[in-house]
C-alpha atoms as a printed R data frame, in Angstrom:
    type eleno elety resid chain resno       x       y      z
1   ATOM     1    CA   MET     A     1 140.549  11.853 24.831
2   ATOM     2    CA   LYS     A     2 137.313  13.764 24.400
3   ATOM     3    CA   TYR     A     3 134.977  13.170 21.509
4   ATOM     4    CA   LEU     A     4 133.591  16.029 19.438
5   ATOM     5    CA   TRP     A     5 130.026  15.389 20.598
6   ATOM     6    CA   GLU     A     6 131.121  15.662 24.250
7   ATOM     7    CA   ASP     A     7 132.476  19.154 23.613
8   ATOM     8    CA   LEU     A     8 129.288  20.079 21.769
9   ATOM     9    CA   TYR     A     9 127.189  18.671 24.600
10  ATOM    10    CA   GLU     A    10 129.060  20.639 27.261
11  ATOM    11    CA   ALA     A    11 128.964  23.825 25.211
12  ATOM    12    CA   HIS     A    12 125.369  23.741 23.986
13  ATOM    13    CA   TYR     A    13 123.182  21.387 26.065
14  ATOM    14    CA   SER     A    14 121.712  24.021 28.398
15  ATOM    15    CA   GLU     A    15 121.189  26.550 25.624
16  ATOM    16    CA   LEU     A    16 119.565  23.961 23.357
17  ATOM    17    CA   LEU     A    17 117.293  22.748 26.164
18  ATOM    18    CA   ALA     A    18 116.211  26.317 26.977
19  ATOM    19    CA   TYR     A    19 115.509  26.912 23.267
20  ATOM    20    CA   GLY     A    20 113.447  23.736 23.149
21  ATOM    21    CA   ILE     A    21 111.412  24.623 26.210
22  ATOM    22    CA   ASN     A    22 110.821  28.069 24.757
23  ATOM    23    CA   ILE     A    23 109.438  26.796 21.440
24  ATOM    24    CA   SER     A    24 107.607  23.715 22.738
25  ATOM    25    CA   GLY     A    25 106.565  24.714 26.240
26  ATOM    26    CA   ASN     A    26 107.337  21.148 27.326
27  ATOM    27    CA   LYS     A    27 110.492  20.260 29.247
28  ATOM    28    CA   GLU     A    28 110.209  16.488 28.753
29  ATOM    29    CA   LEU     A    29 109.715  16.818 25.009
30  ATOM    30    CA   SER     A    30 112.641  19.247 24.840
31  ATOM    31    CA   GLU     A    31 114.890  16.847 26.734
32  ATOM    32    CA   ASP     A    32 113.959  14.030 24.332
33  ATOM    33    CA   LEU     A    33 114.637  16.214 21.312
34  ATOM    34    CA   VAL     A    34 117.964  17.438 22.714
35  ATOM    35    CA   GLN     A    35 119.015  13.812 23.214
36  ATOM    36    CA   GLU     A    36 117.943  12.980 19.669
37  ATOM    37    CA   THR     A    37 119.870  16.018 18.408
38  ATOM    38    CA   PHE     A    38 123.067  14.804 20.069
39  ATOM    39    CA   ILE     A    39 122.501  11.285 18.745
40  ATOM    40    CA   ARG     A    40 122.367  12.841 15.279
41  ATOM    41    CA   ALA     A    41 125.572  14.711 16.104
42  ATOM    42    CA   ILE     A    42 127.278  11.430 16.981
43  ATOM    43    CA   ILE     A    43 126.043   9.869 13.750
44  ATOM    44    CA   ASN     A    44 127.210  12.895 11.725
45  ATOM    45    CA   THR     A    45 130.564  13.452 13.431
46  ATOM    46    CA   ALA     A    46 132.368  13.424 10.074
47  ATOM    47    CA   ILE     A    47 130.257  16.360  8.878
48  ATOM    48    CA   LEU     A    48 130.587  18.314 12.111
49  ATOM    49    CA   GLU     A    49 134.365  17.947 12.343
50  ATOM    50    CA   ASP     A    50 134.826  20.149  9.279
51  ATOM    51    CA   LEU     A    51 132.561  22.963 10.535
52  ATOM    52    CA   THR     A    52 133.537  26.054 12.461
53  ATOM    53    CA   SER     A    53 132.309  26.433 16.026
54  ATOM    54    CA   SER     A    54 129.468  28.756 15.047
55  ATOM    55    CA   LYS     A    55 128.401  26.443 12.206
56  ATOM    56    CA   LYS     A    56 128.385  23.473 14.601
57  ATOM    57    CA   ARG     A    57 126.089  25.431 16.910
58  ATOM    58    CA   ALA     A    58 123.854  26.359 13.972
59  ATOM    59    CA   TRP     A    59 123.785  22.697 12.867
60  ATOM    60    CA   LEU     A    60 122.645  21.624 16.352
61  ATOM    61    CA   PHE     A    61 119.867  24.216 16.494
62  ATOM    62    CA   ARG     A    62 118.685  23.489 12.960
63  ATOM    63    CA   THR     A    63 118.656  19.750 13.703
64  ATOM    64    CA   PHE     A    64 116.703  20.344 16.913
65  ATOM    65    CA   LYS     A    65 114.196  22.563 15.102
66  ATOM    66    CA   ASN     A    66 113.725  19.983 12.323
67  ATOM    67    CA   LEU     A    67 113.198  17.208 14.869
68  ATOM    68    CA   PHE     A    68 110.662  19.384 16.699
69  ATOM    69    CA   TYR     A    69 108.718  20.124 13.516
70  ATOM    70    CA   ASP     A    70 108.789  16.456 12.495
71  ATOM    71    CA   ARG     A    71 107.482  15.397 15.903
72  ATOM    72    CA   TYR     A    72 104.803  18.081 15.788
73  ATOM    73    CA   ARG     A    73 103.656  17.089 12.277
74  ATOM    74    CA   HIS     A    74 103.473  13.434 13.258
75  ATOM    75    CA   SER     A    75 101.525  14.188 16.435
76  ATOM    76    CA   VAL     A    76  99.019  16.350 14.515
77  ATOM    77    CA   ILE     A    77  98.487  13.604 11.950
78  ATOM    78    CA   GLU     A    78  98.173  10.921 14.623
79  ATOM    79    CA   ASN     A    79  95.788  12.989 16.747
80  ATOM    80    CA   LYS     A    80  93.625  13.667 13.704
81  ATOM    81    CA   TYR     A    81  93.673   9.998 12.839
82  ATOM    82    CA   ILE     A    82  92.784   8.908 16.384
83  ATOM    83    CA   GLN     A    83  89.980  11.476 16.593
84  ATOM    84    CA   ASN     A    84  88.565  10.221 13.295
85  ATOM    85    CA   LEU     A    85  88.893   6.668 14.506
86  ATOM    86    CA   TYR     A    86  86.839   7.232 17.649
87  ATOM    87    CA   THR     A    87  84.481  10.138 16.924
88  ATOM    88    CA   GLU     A    88  82.811   8.377 14.023
89  ATOM    89    CA   PHE     A    89  81.799   5.456 16.253
90  ATOM    90    CA   SER     A    90  81.025   7.209 19.525
91  ATOM    91    CA   GLU     A    91  77.486   5.908 20.012
92  ATOM    92    CA   ASP     A    92  78.178   2.817 22.129
93  ATOM    93    CA   GLN     A    93  81.332   1.514 23.798
94  ATOM    94    CA   GLY     A    94  80.293  -2.073 23.044
95  ATOM    95    CA   ILE     A    95  79.963  -1.325 19.334
96  ATOM    96    CA   LYS     A    96  83.375   0.378 19.365
97  ATOM    97    CA   GLU     A    97  84.990  -2.648 20.953
98  ATOM    98    CA   ILE     A    98  83.382  -4.996 18.435
99  ATOM    99    CA   GLU     A    99  84.455  -2.808 15.500
100 ATOM   100    CA   ASN     A   100  87.983  -2.440 16.849
101 ATOM   101    CA   THR     A   101  88.226  -6.189 17.379
102 ATOM   102    CA   MET     A   102  86.903  -6.854 13.879
103 ATOM   103    CA   PHE     A   103  89.470  -4.490 12.393
104 ATOM   104    CA   LEU     A   104  92.315  -5.994 14.400
105 ATOM   105    CA   GLN     A   105  91.275  -9.481 13.314
106 ATOM   106    CA   SER     A   106  91.269  -8.403  9.685
107 ATOM   107    CA   ILE     A   107  95.001  -7.648  9.693
108 ATOM   108    CA   THR     A   108  97.914 -10.061 10.089
109 ATOM   109    CA   PRO     A   109  99.040 -10.959 13.615
110 ATOM   110    CA   GLU     A   110 102.340  -9.122 13.026
111 ATOM   111    CA   ASP     A   111 100.531  -5.965 11.873
112 ATOM   112    CA   ARG     A   112  98.086  -6.315 14.772
113 ATOM   113    CA   THR     A   113 100.993  -6.359 17.218
114 ATOM   114    CA   LEU     A   114 102.547  -3.261 15.610
115 ATOM   115    CA   PHE     A   115  99.186  -1.441 15.556
116 ATOM   116    CA   GLN     A   116  98.502  -2.227 19.210
117 ATOM   117    CA   LEU     A   117 102.002  -1.229 20.330
118 ATOM   118    CA   ARG     A   118 101.784   2.066 18.441
119 ATOM   119    CA   TYR     A   119  98.198   3.211 18.885
120 ATOM   120    CA   ILE     A   120  97.063   1.460 22.032
121 ATOM   121    CA   GLU     A   121 100.278   1.264 24.056
122 ATOM   122    CA   GLY     A   122 101.688   4.537 22.669
123 ATOM   123    CA   PHE     A   123 105.190   3.399 21.697
124 ATOM   124    CA   THR     A   124 107.009   5.230 18.894
125 ATOM   125    CA   ALA     A   125 108.131   3.452 15.726
126 ATOM   126    CA   LYS     A   126 111.715   3.736 16.943
127 ATOM   127    CA   GLU     A   127 110.867   2.121 20.286
128 ATOM   128    CA   ILE     A   128 108.947  -0.671 18.547
129 ATOM   129    CA   SER     A   129 111.894  -1.112 16.190
130 ATOM   130    CA   GLU     A   130 114.222  -1.642 19.129
131 ATOM   131    CA   MET     A   131 111.774  -4.024 20.837
132 ATOM   132    CA   LEU     A   132 111.109  -6.219 17.807
133 ATOM   133    CA   ASN     A   133 114.378  -5.755 15.909
134 ATOM   134    CA   ILE     A   134 112.543  -4.538 12.807
135 ATOM   135    CA   PRO     A   135 113.683  -1.388 10.947
136 ATOM   136    CA   ALA     A   136 111.661   1.690 11.986
137 ATOM   137    CA   GLY     A   137 110.914   2.454  8.329
138 ATOM   138    CA   THR     A   138 109.349  -0.972  7.893
139 ATOM   139    CA   ILE     A   139 107.213  -0.380 10.967
140 ATOM   140    CA   ARG     A   140 106.041   3.000  9.693
141 ATOM   141    CA   SER     A   141 105.240   1.459  6.302
142 ATOM   142    CA   LYS     A   142 103.222  -1.379  7.833
143 ATOM   143    CA   LEU     A   143 101.368   1.040 10.102
144 ATOM   144    CA   SER     A   144 100.558   3.195  7.092
145 ATOM   145    CA   ARG     A   145  99.034   0.174  5.353
146 ATOM   146    CA   CYS     A   146  97.056  -0.635  8.518
147 ATOM   147    CA   ARG     A   147  95.722   2.918  8.678
148 ATOM   148    CA   GLN     A   148  94.739   2.730  4.994
149 ATOM   149    CA   LYS     A   149  92.944  -0.552  5.592
150 ATOM   150    CA   LEU     A   150  91.199   0.930  8.628
151 ATOM   151    CA   LYS     A   151  90.146   3.937  6.557
152 ATOM   152    CA   GLU     A   152  88.737   1.654  3.874
153 ATOM   153    CA   THR     A   153  86.923  -0.363  6.549
154 ATOM   154    CA   ILE     A   154  85.413   2.761  8.079
155 ATOM   155    CA   GLU     A   155  84.240   4.051  4.695
156 ATOM   156    CA   LEU     A   156  82.298   0.831  3.968
C-alpha cells in the first residue's frame, strides 16, 4: 500500500527541486526545503487527501515558496543581527572576546547553551529542539530574549 505523500514525492520531487534551485540558486538549500515541504505534506495528509491532483501540486509549490521566504527572512534578520553584533566592536579581538564572555556570563547557563548552539555552532532552532528535547518555539523565544538582552547590553 502506497501512502499519499509517496505518490506526491514521485510525481513532484524533481519539478519542485528544479523550481527551488531556480528561485534560490542553491541546490543544498532547495533539497532541504523540498524535504521540509514533504514533511509538511505528511503532517497535512488529511488536507491533501481531499484535493484534486492539480491542487495538491499547487499546495506543494505554495508550501515550498512559503518555506523559502521564511528561511530567507530569518537569514536576513540573523545576518543583520550578527553584523551588528561584531561591527560595533571591531577594534580589538581581545576586547570582543571579553565582551562576548561577559554577555554569555550574564545569561542563564541554559540560555548560554542555546545561544552558543545557535549563533556560534550554527544549528537551527529545530535541530537544537531535537538535540535538547525542548520545543522549537521555546528555543526561539529564549533566543529572542537573549538577543534583546544583548541589544540592551550593547546600548549601555
